[in-house]
N, C-alpha and C positions, 0 to 999 in steps of 0.2 A: 611512435606517433607519426602522423602524416606530415611531410615536410612543409606543405603550404600552410597548415594550421598554425605554424609558429609565427608567420608574418602577415597573415591575412587581415589582422586588425590594424596594422600599421598604416597611418594615413600617408606617410612619405617614407622613402628609403634613402634619402640624401645623407642621413646621419650615419649610415652603416658602412664602415670601411673594412670590417673583418667578420667572418662567420666561422666559428669553430664548433662543430657538433660531431659527436662520436658515440657509437654503440647504442643509438636510440631511435634512429630514423628509418622508415620503411617507405616503399612506394616508388613512384616515378619522380624524376626531377621535372618540376612544372615549367611551362613557358614563362610564367611570371618571374622566374629567376632573373630574366633580363631587365627587370625594373631597377636592380641594384647597380646603377651606372657608376657609382663612386667606390664600388667594392674593390679592394686591393688583394685581400687574402680570403680564399674560399677553401676551408678544410672540411671535407665531408667523408674522410676515409673511415673504414671499418664500420660501416652502417649496413643497411640491407636494401639499398636502392637497386632497381632493375630497369630494364628498358634502355632507351637511347638518351644521349645528351641532347637537350632541346636546342634548336637552331638559334634561339634567343641568346645563347651563351656569347654570341658575337657582339652583343650590346654592352658587355662589361669592359668598356674601353680602358678602364684603369686597373684591370686585374693583373697582378704580378705573379701570384702563385695559385695553382689549381691542383687540389689533392682529391682525387676520387678513387684512390686505390682501396683494395680489400672490400669491394662491394659485390653485388651480383648483376652488374650491368651487362646486359646481353643483347644490346642493340648496336646501332651504328654511331660513328663519330661525325658530327656535321662539318661541312666545309667552312662554316662561319667561324670555327675555332681559329682559323688562320688569320682572322682580323684582330686578334688580341696582340697588338703591337708592343705592349709593355710586359707581356708575359715572359718570365725568365725561368719558371719552374713548372713542369707539367708531369704530374704523377697519375698515370692511368692504369698501372699494373694490377695484377690479381683480380681480373674481371673476366668476362666471357664475351669480349667484343667480336663483332663480325663485320664483314663488308670490306671496302677498299679505301685506302688512303691515297690521295693524289697530291700533286704539287700545290693545289689550291688550299689544302689543309695546313700548309706551312707558309703561305704566301707572304704574310707580314710579320712573321715571328722573328723579327730581327734581333731581339734581345734574349732569345731562348738559350739557356745554358744547360739545363737538366731536362732530359726527356726519357721517361720510363714508361714502357707500355708492354704488356703481354696479355695473353689470353689463355684461359684454362682449356679452351677448345682448340686443339692443335690445328694450326694453319687456317683457322676460320677468318683470320684477318690478314690481308696482304697489302703490301706497299707497291702500288703501281706507279712508279716514278721513272721518268726518262733516264736512260743509263748514264748520260752525260750531265744530268741536272746538278747544278751547284746551289745548295740552299742558302738563304739569307742569314743564317745564324752561325755561331761558333760554339759548339757544344763542349762542355767539360765532362759531362756524364751522360752516358746513353745505356739504356737497357731495353732490348727488343728480344722477347722470348716467345717461342711458339708462334711467331708471325712469319709470313712468307716474305723474306727479304731478297733471297737469291733468285736464280742460281749463281749469277756472277757476284763477285765482291763489289758492291755498288761504288761508283765514283763519288756519290754524294757523301758516303761515309769516309772514303779516302781523303776527301777534302777537309775533314775535321782533324786538324793537326794540334789542337789544344786539349784533346781528350786525356783525362786522367783515370776515368772509370769506364770500362768497356765490357758490356754483356751483350753478346750476339748469340744466344743459345737456341739451338733447334730452329734456326732461321732459314733453312733450306739453301744454304750456301754450298755449292759444289765447285770449288775453285782453289787456286793456290793463294797463300797469304801474300799480299802485296809487300815485297821486301822494303821498298823505299818508305812506304807509309809506316810500317811497324818500326822501322829504324828511327824515324823522326819522333815517334811517340815514346820510344824505349826509355828515355831519360825522365819522363814525367808520370808514366802509368803506375798506378797503385794496385789496380784490380783488372785482370784480363780473363774473360770467359768466352771462348769460342766453341764450346762443347756441343756435341750432338748435331754436327753438320757433316759434310763430306769434304772437308778441307784437306788437300793433299800436298805432297811435296816435302821438302826439307826446310827446317827452320834455319835462318842465318846463325852461324856459330858465334857471331859477334854480339848477339843479343844478351844483355845482362839484366835490364830493367832494375836499376839500382834502388828505386823507390818501391818496387812491387812487393806486396806481401801475399797476394792471392793470385795464382795462375791455374786456370783450368782449361785444358785442351783435349779432354777425354772424348772418346767416341768419334774419332775422325779417321783420316787415312794418312796421317803424318808418318814420315819414315826418316831413316838415318840414325845416327848414334844418339844416345841419351843426351839431351841438351842440359847443360849446367846453367843455373840462374844465379842471381846475386845472393849475397849472404842474408839479405833481409826477408827473403821469401819464407813464409810460414806454412802455407798450404799449397801443395803442388799435386795436381791431378793430371796424369798423362796416360791413364789406362785406356784400353781398347783402341790402340793405334798399331802402327807397324814399326815402331822403334826396335832397333836391333843392336847387337854388340853388347859389351859388358856394362855393368853399372860402374861408373868411374870410381876408381879406388880412393880418390880424394874427396868423395862426395861429402863426407862428414866434416871435412875441413873447409870446403868452399861454402857449404850451406848449413852451418851449425845451428841455425835458428828454426829449422824445420820442425813442425809439429805433426803435420799430416803429409804422408807420401804414398800416393796411389800410382803403382806402375803395372798393375795386373793386365793380363791379356795383351801382351806384346810378344816380341821375339828376342828378348834379352837373354844373354847367355853368360857363361863364366860363373864365378862364385860371388857370394855375398861379401862385400868389402868389410874389412875390419874397422874402417873408419866410421861405420855406423855407430859404434859405441861412443863417439864424440858428440853425437847429437843428443844432448842431455834431456831435452823436453819432447822428444819424438813420442807421439801418442798413438799414431796409426801407421803401420808399415805393412803395405799390401803389395805383394809381387806374385800373386797366384797366376797360374796359367802362363808361364814363361818357359825358358829352357835352361834355367839355372842348374848348376851341377856342383860337385865338390862335397866336402864334408859339412854337415850341419855346424854352423859356426858357434864357438863357445865364447861369445862376446857380450853376454847380457848381464854385465856387472854394473853398468851405469845407466840403466834404462828404466828407472822406477816409475816414470810417467807413462810407460807403454800400456795402452789399453787394448789394442788390437794388433796381433801378429798373424798375418795370413801369408803362408808360403806354400799353399797347396798346389798340387799338380805341376811339380817340377821334377828334377832328378837328383835331389839331395840324398845323401847317404850318411851312414854312421849312426851314432846313438844320439838321443836327445840329451843335451848336456845338463849337468846339475845347476849351472848358472841360470837356467830358466826359473829356478825358484826365487831369484832376485826380483822378478817382475811382479812386485806386490800389487800393482794396480791393474793387472791383466784381467780383461773381461772376455776376450775372444782369443783362443789359441787354435789355429786351423793349420794343421800340418799334413793333411790327407794327400794320398796319391803321390808319395815319394818312395824312397827305398830305405826308409829308416828301420833300424833293427834294435835289438836289446829289449830290456824290460821296461814296463811303465815307470817313468822317472818319479822316484819318491819325493824329490824336491818340489814337485808341483803341489804338494799339500800346503805349501806356503802361499799359493795363489788363491786365497780364499774368496776372491771376488769373481772367479770364473763363472761365466754365464753359458758360454758355448765351448765345448771341447771336442774337437774333431781330429782324431788320429787314424781314421780309416784308410784302407788301401796301402798299408805298409807291411813290414815283416816283423812287427813287434810280437814278443812272446812272453811267456810267464803267466802269472795269474792277474786277473783284474783286481786291483787293490781294494780291500774292504774299506779302507779309510776314506775313499771317495765320498761315501754317504755321510760321513761325519765332518770332514774337513772342507769339502766343496759344496756346502749347503745351498749355494745360490745357483747351481747348475740347472739350466733349462733344457739343454741339448747335450747328450752324450752319445757320440758316434765313434764306435771302435770296430766297425765291420771290416771284413777282408784283411784280417791279420792272422796271427798264429797263437792267440791267447788260449790258454787251457785252464783247467780247474772249473769251479762252479760259478754260477751267476751270484755274486755276493748279495745276501739278504739285506746288507746295510744300504744298498741302493734304494731300498724302500723309504729311507729317511729323506730322500730328495723331494720335498713337497712341491717344488717348482718345476720338476722334470716333466716335460711333455713329449720328448722324443728320445727313445732309448733304442739304439741300433747296434747290436752286437752280432749280427749275422756273419756267416762264413768265417767261423773260428773253430776251435777244437774244444768247446765248452762241454762239460758233462754235468751229471747230477740232475736235480729236479728244478722245475720252474718255481721260484719262491712264491708262496701263497700271499705274502705280504705286498706283492705288486699291486694288489687291489687297494692299497692305502696311498697310492700316488695321487695326492690331492689335486694336482693340476689336471690329471686325466679323468678325475671324477667330476670336477666342476668347470673345467675348460677355462681356468684362469690364464690370462695372457698379459704379459708386461712388456712395454716398449723397452727395447734393449739399447745398449750403449751406442749413442750417436746415430741410431738407425743404420748401422753399418750394413752395406748391401752384400752380405755374404751369399754366395751361390752354392747350393748343396744338392748333390744327386741323391735322391731317395727312391727306393723301390716301392712304388704304390700303384694300385690299379693295374697290376700285372706287368709293369714296365718301369724303366728308370726315368724319373721325372726330375727336372731341375727346378728347385724352389729358391726364391730370393726374398722379395719383399713380403711374401706371405709365410715365411718360414716360422714366424712366431705363432702361426695358427695351424701348424701341422701337429696332430696328436697321433703318435705312432709308437708301437712296440714291435720290433723286428728281432726275433731270436732264431731265425731260420738258418738252415745249413750248419747245424752243430751236431752234438751227440747227446742232446738232452733226453731224459727218460722220465717215466712216470706219467701221471695224468695231467690234464689241463686243469689248473685250480679254478674252482667255481668262483673264487673271489675276484677273478679278472672281470666277471660280468658286472661288477659294480663300477667299472671305469666308463661312465656314461658318455664322456666326451671323446672317447677313442675313435679315431678315423681309420687307422690301419692296424690290423693284428695279423702278423705273419709268423706262424710257428712251423712252417713246412720243413721237410727234409731233416727230421730228427728221429727219435725212437720213442715217441710218445704213444701211450696206450690208454685204455679205458675209454669212456664215452665223452662225447661233446657235452659240455655243461647245459643242463636243461634251460637255464635262464639266459642263454646266449642272445636271445631276442631283446634283452635290456639295452644292448649296445646300439641304440637307434641311429646314431650318427656314423656307424661303421660303413666305410666305402670299400675297404679291402679286407677280405677274410680268406686266409690261405692256411689250411691245415693239411695240405697234400703230402704224400710220401711219408706217412707215419704208420702206426699200427693201431689206429683208433678203431673201436668196435661199437656195437650197439646201433640203435636207430638214430637217424638225424632228427634232432628235436623239432617239433612243429613250430616252436617259437621263433625259429630262424626265419620264418616267413614275415616276421615283424620288422626285419631289417630293410626298411624302405629306401635307404640311401645306397644300398649295395651296388657297386659297379664292377667289382672283380671278386669272384667267388670260386674257390677251388677246394674240393675234398677228395680228389682222385688218389688212387693207390693207397687205400686203407682197407679195413675189414668191416666196413659199415654194412648194416642189414636193413631190410624192410623197405617200405614205400617211401619214395622221395616226396617231401612236403611240397605243397603248392600254395599259391596265393601271393598277392602283392608283387613285390619286385622279382620274386623267383620266376614268375611267368615270363619275364623278359630275358632271364638268364637261361636260355634253352640250348646251350651248347653241351652235348653229351660228354665232352672231354672233362667237364667239371666233376663228373662222378665216375669216370672210367677207372678200372682197376679195383672196383668193389663188386665182386661176382654175386653177392647176395643182395644187392640193391635192385629195386625194380620201380617201374613207373617212368613217366616222361621226365626228361628228354631221352632216357635210355630206351633202346629197342626191347629190353626185357620187360614183359608185362607181369603185373602182380597177379596172384591167384584171385580169380573172380572177374578179371578184366576181359575175358574172352566170351562171355555170355552174349547171345545175340540180342539186338534191339535194346542194348543197355540194361538188360535184366540181371538181377542178382541170381545166384544159384537157387535160392529158395523160390523166387518168382518163376524161374524157368520150370521148376518141378510142379508148380501149381497151375500151369496153363490148362485151359479147358480142353475137352476131349475131341476137338474137331479133327485131330489127326487120325482118329480111329485105331483099328487094330494094327495097321501098318506102322504107325508111329510108336505104339506100345511095344511092337516086336523089335523095332530098332533100339528103343531104350533098353529092352531086356537084354539083347545081345551086347549092348554097350556095357551094361553092368556085369554081365557074365565074363566079358573079356578083361575086366579089371584084374581078376585073380591071376590068370596066366601072365598077363602083361606085367603085373607087379613082381612076379617071381623072376621073370627074365630080366627086368630092369634092376631088381634088387641085386642079383648076382653079378650083373654087368658092372654096376656101380661098386659093389663090395670088392670085386676082384681088383678093380683099379685102386680102391682105397687101401687094400692090403699092400700094394706095391709102392704107392706114392704117399709119403708121410704128410706133406703139406696139404694134399687134397683131403686126407683123412681128418686132419684137424679142422679144416674149413667145413667139411660136410657135417661132422657131429656138432659143430657150433650152430650150423643151420638147423639141424634136427632139433636141437635143444630149444632154439628160439621159436620154432614153428609147430612143435608137436601138439600144443593145445589147439591151434587153429585147425589142424588136420582132423583131430578128433571131433571137433564141433561140426565141420563140414560133412564128415561121413555120417554123423548122426542125423543131420538134416536130410541128406540124400536118401538114407534108408527109410526115414519116416515118410518122406514124400512118395517113395516107391510103394510102400505098404498101403498108403491111402489110395493110390491109383489101382492097385490090385484088388483092394476091397470094393471099389466102385464097379469094377468089371464083373465080379462075382455076384453083385446085387443086381 
């Protein structure tokens, strides 16, 4: 309903001290809001308001709390809000504010203790305050996100020495952390978030924050050794900084209450400390993209709460220990790009809640276990590429109804592609499920002809990559029922037979790579129905006939797509198909039926042309046959071509002879 219709019938507003309305209001905030001079509490969060706050808001002289968060406000904030001298709580976050806030916006806010404001449009709102300005309030809680506060760490924030809750996220601050200010606050702060700035320098080693439970300093330029915090910290985010040195060996003893520990993308070295096992309730342990080394630790006996273990892109070696099977709550296991060896650990069959399993880029060997399809039924992503796995692709993998990314490229797999892959339900219907805590895993996937990094969109990547193995046999036609598939890479195997005729069913396919196999037959015309195709490669096979045209194929005009198929013809290859050389776009039959305007001279030329066919055929025949007798591969290719085109040649000769006879008959008459 419209906001004003609620109150337009009221003859007076003196009776109204509190307005609480949620999930039902739309439209602009009217100027008439200023009539409620006795209003103390205005709760309008989680509605659908848009536009600006009316300047009449300054008339609400008794207002103590203003809640406008979680709306669609996309206008400006009036200076008159600075006249609310009794206001102690101001929640404006989760909107799309724009414009500039000046000192006038805070002029008389002497009682303000809580100030939360952010904008969904990055940096569309800025605080243009004098660098040395000291505000009239004493805040206990501040949240400024996606607003332009920096580049210097403002003096007005440093003047707030009673803060307990501090969120200055993506605030455009490029400065060092003020040591004196942070030290004064350390005894009282419970939550500290300075992430997504360019804050640099070292943190004071004396900081402990005894009351803090949440610390987030990620995506800055902080350096120095790993900073230890107090035992009360539950969530610690330090990823994407310049921290170096080892993880403290006593981490688990100093911070035993940790539940979330993000240390990824730093320069940490050394080994993973044994004391991690003392952190009983650790749910997320992410140290990917560091310089950790040593043997993969066998310490996972007391970590049943572990949901995410991400150690990717380090230099860990050894085997994956059996104790991993104790992580019964594990959802993500990401150990890619290390130096791990040995066979696929059988103890992982106990981790029945696994959603993502990434062991790619190691030296693992042996067979891919068949039991994955039965025991790990929740798997959505299985990435085992760039290892030394051998044996076949287990048909049991077809039981993984939630699987939408299967990557086993660059191994030593043999045998046939299982036909039952066409039963992977998630690749048929495109089902996608929000995964554990929206963990921001980053995964390199070969798509569109290059390695691409996926993170937040990983749940929407639908991919089968079986490339660079030793697979044989044909491409199962059942794969063409995977309508949601975005990437199909079967290149660099020993596949033969033809491309499935219904390949055009895969309408969402962006990457199709069948190159470097032994595929034969024509390219199906249905392939022109792949209107989303961005990367397409059929090179180095034994395909024959005319290259299909139409739709997206017209834009994929790189001849390298089809090179290495000597019996293919048509654009974009320079090889023309039979019948493409007739002048003025005429077919061979049309050329034979042209009128007699050429006279005897043209007929004579045509006669000599046909007479020369005989000797030319003899010379060409023995020239080719002599070569075929010597070179076996040419002989096979040639007779395959003859077999495919003999019917076409017979038809064309018959048409030519018939046309010639008609011309000769006309001359005699």
